[in-house]
N, C-alpha and C positions, 0 to 999 in steps of 0.2 A: 429144806426148801418148802415143802408142803406141810401145813400144820395138820395135826391129827385132831379129830373132833369126835363128838359122841353121837349115838343114834338118837335121832329125834323123830317126830312124826314124818318128817320129810325125807328120811333115808340117811345114808352115810355120806359124809361130805369131806372134801379136802380143798384147802384154799392155798393158792400160791400167790404171794404178794411181791410187788416191786419188780416186776419183770420189765426189762428194757426192750419193749416192743410196742408198737402203736396198736391200740385197741381196735382201730378201724381195719387193720390188716388181719387181726386174729378172729374177729367176729364172723366173717364168711366161712372160715374153717370150722368154727364152733357150730354154725348152723347146719353143716353137713352131718354131724354125728349126734345132734340132739335127738332124744327119744328113740335111739337105736339100741339093740342088744349089745351088751358090753363086748363080746368077742368080735362082733362085726365092726364096732366103732374103733377098736384098737387096730384091727387089720386095715381099715381105711386110713387111719392116721399114720400107720407105718409106711404106707405106700404113697404118701403125699410129699411133695418136695418143699412145702412151706415151712418156715421157721415156727410159725404158730402151731402147726401140727405136732411138732416135737414137744413144744411147751404144754399143749393141751394133753398130749398122751402121758407125759410124766405126772401131771396132776390127776388124770383119770386113773392111772395105775395105782397111785397113792390112795385114792378114794376106794378103789376096789379092794386093796389090801386092808384098809380100815374095816371094810365090811366083812371080809373073810376072817379077820382077826377077832372082831367082836362076836360074830355069829359063826360058830364052827360048822354048823349044818349047811351053810350056803356053799354053792359051787359057782364057778365063774359063769357057767351057762345060765344060771338063774338070775343074773344081774342085768340091768339095763340102765342107760344114762337117762336120768330123770330131768336134770337141769344142768345147763352150762351157762354161767354168767361171766362176761368179760367186761369189767368195770374200769373206768379211768383211774389212773394213779397220779401221783405228783409228776411234774414236768421238770426236767433238768434244763436250766437255761445256760446256753453257751454263746460266746461272742463269735460272730463270723465276720472277719475283717474284709472289707470291700475296697474298691478303688477310690482314690481321691480322699482318703482320710475318713471314709464313712465306715459304719459297722452295722450289721444286722444281728438279730437275735435268732439263734438256733434253738428250737425246742425239741429236746429228746424226750419223747413221751414214754410213760410207764403204764402198766396195766396190772390188774389183779384178776386172777382166774379162779372161779369157784365151780367145782364139779360136784353134783349130788347124784349118787348111784343108789338105786333101790332094788328090791327084789321084784321080779316080774310078776309074781302072783299077787302082790299088793297093789299092782298098778291098775288092774281092771282093764279098761279099754285103752289105756295109754302104754301098754307094755311093748313099745316099739312096733306097734302094728300087729303083734303076734296074737293078741286076744281079740282083735277085730275080726268079725266073721262077715263075709260078704255072701249074700244069697245069689245063687245063680239065676239068671233070667230064665223064665220058663220057655221051653222050645215050642215053636209052632208046629202043629201037626202037618205032615206032608200030605198033599192031595194026589 
């Protein structure tokens, strides 16, 4: 289902193609887990009732296993979701018969999901918010 790929500058990737699901229904789910640490993203997707959550999770687990297989020194805690892209695929056209001899066209939409997972240390400031440091506001002296 998911294709294996090689380590590039952009991390470890997995692509799932020709999924029969509308991309517009899957994109909001992808937006929730983008740039999050891998364990947190997987636990979020496991607890969501959407079909898209199941599809994204399968692709994300494949990308993580690609990363762990290529680099034996990595652990799951060191990974974060760098990119998730949900692209349009082809559309299956079906005839929907209507009253009085008419017919409408049903479009069954497909999508391609691409997940890129990278090591959190390589991310710098984009490591799921883990590397961002916020300075505490100075407290005012009491009188």
